[in-house]
N, C-alpha and C positions, 0 to 999 in steps of 0.2 A: 552532509545531513542538516534536517530538517525539521520542523515539528508538520510541515506542512509534508514533508513527502510522508513520514508516518501515519498522517492523518489519510493519507492519498490511500498509503497499503494497507490497513487496517478496512478503509471503504471496500477496495478493492476482493480483501476476501472473505468481508462477509456479505458483499453482495452478486460475488462469482460474475463481476461485467463492469467491461470498463467503462461505460458509455452511464451507467448506472450510480456505477462508484464518484462519477463526475457531474453527474448532477446534484446526487449526496451532496459533496464537497461544493456546488456553488463555481465551479471551472469548467473549462472547455475538455474532453476529452483529451486533445493536443496537449492540452495543460499537465492532464493526470499523467500521461502516458511516459511524456518526459521526465515527470520528477519520481515516476517510479524505475525510469532508466538507468538514469542520475545515484536514484538510492542503492539498485543492483552493481551500478558502476564500482560506487565508495565501498560495498561492501564486498566487493568482489566473487558476486555470488547472485543466481537467479533467483528470487521468490517466486516467479507466479509460471506457471507452462501454461504458453498462448495457442491454444488453435483457433481456428473459423470461427468455431459454436461456442466451446466455451474457455474460461480461466482457471485454473485450480490453483492452488496452493504444491511447490516444490517441497520436497522433506525437509531443506535447507528453510525454505517460506512456515511448514508447522512447526518446528523448530525455532525461531527467532519471534513469530506472532506474538507470543504471551511475553518478549521483551518493551516490545514494539505498544500494545498493551497497557502496562508497567509504566512506561515510559509516559503515555497518554492520560493513564489516569493520576500518576504524579500531577502533571502539567494543571491538573483540574481541582483537585487538589487545592496546591499553590494561587488559585484564582479566586 
C-alpha cells in the first residue's frame, strides 16, 4: 500500500469515475486502475462496485474511506 494508491481511491470515491479520477491525479486511467486493483488485493476486499456506467463504494469501501482520508490528511499535515 502506498500514498498514491490511497489518493487514487479517494479520487475515485469523490468523482465516481476512474477516468475523471485519473485526470484529477494526473495519471493514465490504466495506471489508476492498476493502483486500485493492487490496493484491493492487499486489503483482500473490493473498494468499488464497477458497472459499465457507474462506480460506487462497496460497504467495505464506505467503511475504510474515512481511514484513507485520515492518512492523506496526516500526510498533508506533515508537509
